[in-house]
C-alpha positions in Angstrom: 0.0 0.0 0.0 3.0 2.3 0.6 6.0 3.2 -1.5 9.4 2.8 0.1 9.7 6.5 0.6 6.2 6.8 2.1 7.1 4.0 4.5 10.3 5.7 5.5 8.3 8.9 6.3 5.8 6.9 8.3 8.5 5.1 10.2 10.2 8.4 11.0 7.0 9.9 12.4 6.4 6.7 14.5 9.9 6.8 15.9 9.7 10.5 16.7 6.4 10.1 18.5 7.7 7.0 20.4 10.8 9.0 21.5 9.4 12.4 22.3 5.7 11.7 23.0 4.7 14.4 20.5 4.4 14.6 16.7 7.2 16.2 14.7 6.8 19.5 13.0 7.2 19.9 9.2 10.7 21.5 9.8 11.8 18.6 12.0 10.6 16.1 9.5 12.4 18.0 6.7 15.7 17.7 8.7 15.1 14.0 9.6 14.3 13.1 6.0 17.0 15.4 4.6 14.5 17.0 2.3 15.4 20.2 0.5 12.0 21.8 1.1 9.0 21.7 3.4 6.8 21.2 0.3 8.3 17.7 -0.3 7.5 16.7 3.3 3.9 18.0 3.0 3.4 15.9 -0.2 4.5 12.8 1.7 2.1 13.7 4.5 -0.7 14.2 2.1 -0.1 10.8 0.6 -0.1 9.1 4.0 -3.3 11.0 5.0 -5.0 10.0 1.8 -4.3 6.4 2.6 -5.5 6.8 6.2 -2.1 6.1 7.8 -2.1 9.4 9.6 -4.5 12.3 10.3 -3.5 15.9 10.5 -5.2 19.1 11.9 -4.3 22.7 11.5 -2.7 23.2 14.9 1.0 22.8 15.8 2.2 19.2 16.1 -1.1 17.8 15.0 0.0 14.6 13.2 -1.7 11.5 14.6 -1.0 7.9 13.7 -3.7 5.5 12.6 -4.4 2.2 14.3 -2.0 -0.6 13.4 -4.8 -3.1 13.0 -6.4 -0.7 10.6 -3.4 -0.8 8.4 -3.4 -4.6 8.2 -7.1 -5.0 7.5 -8.1 -2.0 5.4 -7.5 -1.3 1.8 -7.6 2.1 0.1 -9.9 1.8 -2.9 -9.9 4.8 -5.2 -13.1 6.8 -5.8 -12.7 7.8 -9.4 -15.6 9.8 -10.7 -19.4 10.1 -10.9 -21.6 7.8 -13.0 -25.0 8.7 -14.3 -26.8 8.4 -17.7 -24.2 10.3 -19.7 -21.3 11.5 -17.7 -17.8 11.2 -19.2 -15.6 8.9 -17.1 -12.1 10.3 -16.8 -9.0 8.1 -16.7 -9.4 6.2 -13.5 -5.7 5.8 -12.6 -4.7 9.4 -13.1 -7.7 11.4 -11.9 -8.9 9.8 -8.7 -10.7 12.1 -6.3 -9.9 10.4 -3.1 -9.9 6.9 -1.5 -12.3 5.0 0.6 -11.0 2.6 3.2 -12.6 -0.8 2.7 -12.1 -3.9 4.7 -10.1 -6.7 3.1 -13.0 -9.0 3.9 -15.2 -7.0 1.5 -13.0 -7.5 -1.6 -11.7 -10.7 -3.1 -8.3 -10.9 -4.7 -6.0 -8.0 -5.7 -7.2 -4.6 -4.5 -6.0 -3.1 -7.8 -8.9 -4.8 -9.6 -11.4 -2.5 -7.8 -12.5 1.1 -7.9 -15.5 3.0 -6.6 -17.9 5.3 -8.3 -20.5 7.7 -6.8 -23.9 7.3 -8.5 -26.0 10.3 -9.5 -29.7 10.1 -10.4 -32.2 7.3 -9.7 -31.9 5.0 -12.8 -31.0 2.0 -10.6 -33.0 2.7 -7.4 -34.9 -0.6 -7.6 -31.8 -2.8 -8.1 -30.1 -4.5 -5.2 -26.6 -5.7 -4.8 -26.0 -7.8 -1.6 -29.4 -6.6 -0.4 -28.5 -2.9 -0.8 -30.1 -0.5 -3.2 -28.2 1.5 -5.8 -29.6 4.9 -5.3 -28.7 8.6 -5.9 -25.6 9.2 -3.8 -24.7 5.6 -3.5 -21.0 4.5 -3.7 -20.6 1.4 -5.8 -17.7 -1.0 -5.8 -16.6 -2.1 -9.3 -14.5 -5.1 -10.1 -13.0 -4.2 -13.4 -11.8 -7.7 -14.1 -15.4 -9.1 -14.2 -16.6 -8.2 -17.7 -18.6 -11.2 -18.7 -22.1 -9.8 -18.7 -25.4 -11.4 -17.8 -29.0 -10.1 -17.5 -29.1 -10.5 -13.7 -26.3 -8.2 -12.6 -25.4 -4.6 -13.0 -22.3 -3.5 -14.9 -20.5 -0.3 -15.7 -20.7 0.5 -19.4 -18.8 3.1 -21.3 -20.7 4.2 -24.4 -18.7 6.6 -26.5 -16.7 7.2 -23.3 -19.7 8.1 -21.2 -20.4 6.1 -18.1 -23.6 4.4 -17.1 -24.6 1.7 -14.7 -27.2 -0.6 -16.2 -28.4 -4.3 -16.4 -27.7 -5.6 -20.0 -30.0 -7.6 -22.1 -29.1 -9.0 -25.5 -31.7 -9.6 -28.2 -30.4 -10.4 -31.7 -28.2 -7.6 -32.9 -29.4 -5.2 -30.2 -28.0 -4.7 -26.7 -30.3 -3.0 -24.2 -28.8 -1.3 -21.2 -31.8 -1.4 -18.9 -32.5 0.8 -15.9 -34.2 -0.6 -12.8 -36.0 2.5 -11.5 -39.2 3.7 -9.9 -38.9 6.8 -12.0 -40.5 6.3 -15.5 -38.2 9.0 -16.8 -35.4 6.4 -17.2 -35.6 4.4 -20.4 -33.4 1.6 -21.8 -30.4 2.6 -23.9 -30.7 0.7 -27.2 -27.5 -0.1 -29.0 -26.4 -2.1 -32.0 -23.3 -4.2 -32.7 -21.7 -1.3 -34.5 -21.8 1.0 -31.4 -18.7 1.7 -29.3 -19.5 -0.1 -26.0 -17.0 -1.2 -23.4 -17.8 -3.2 -20.3 -15.7 -1.6 -17.6 -16.5 -4.0 -14.7 -19.3 -5.4 -12.6 -21.0 -3.8 -9.6 -20.0 -6.1 -6.7 -21.1 -4.1 -3.7 -23.0 -0.9 -2.7 -22.2 1.5 0.2 -24.9 3.9 1.4 -23.4 5.8 4.3 -24.6 9.3 3.6 
């Protein structure tokens, strides 16, 4: 989960707190790590905070370590973008917004196979995954390696590079991307074999914590 340099910074913070019973300042870390600027130190701290290894506040000596058990049992899954009927999905690896800490027991296999999208609108508000509804504001866990579609599960489709979560149905040369909604506004997207459609993964879990 950490690069060698990030791990070195985390170890330095841990050793400093163990020795002095207080967190180091940016200037102290700069000297310990032999960095040329404070900005380099801050970038490391931002990376550690993003992965939930530390927390920081605005006051002096405010760095706090996370729980050691947390590090061993939690994975940092990137939240990449929003998905609704026709929202472009940016490059997932380069433009992630932030990460969501997810227990290892939730995912199966390599964490790099997963990412999270936030859903907008109500086109799937009558569809359940693991007994949980995909609704407006839901965060959905996508396994990008599961691309063999069926008519019983929801998948992330890119149609001309626009993202949509739908249940597929094949009929002859037509592919229907079907909503499962209480709102009659949402209609199936009807595609042909000549359309540019990519299956970008299957919805394997839903998180409704807002």
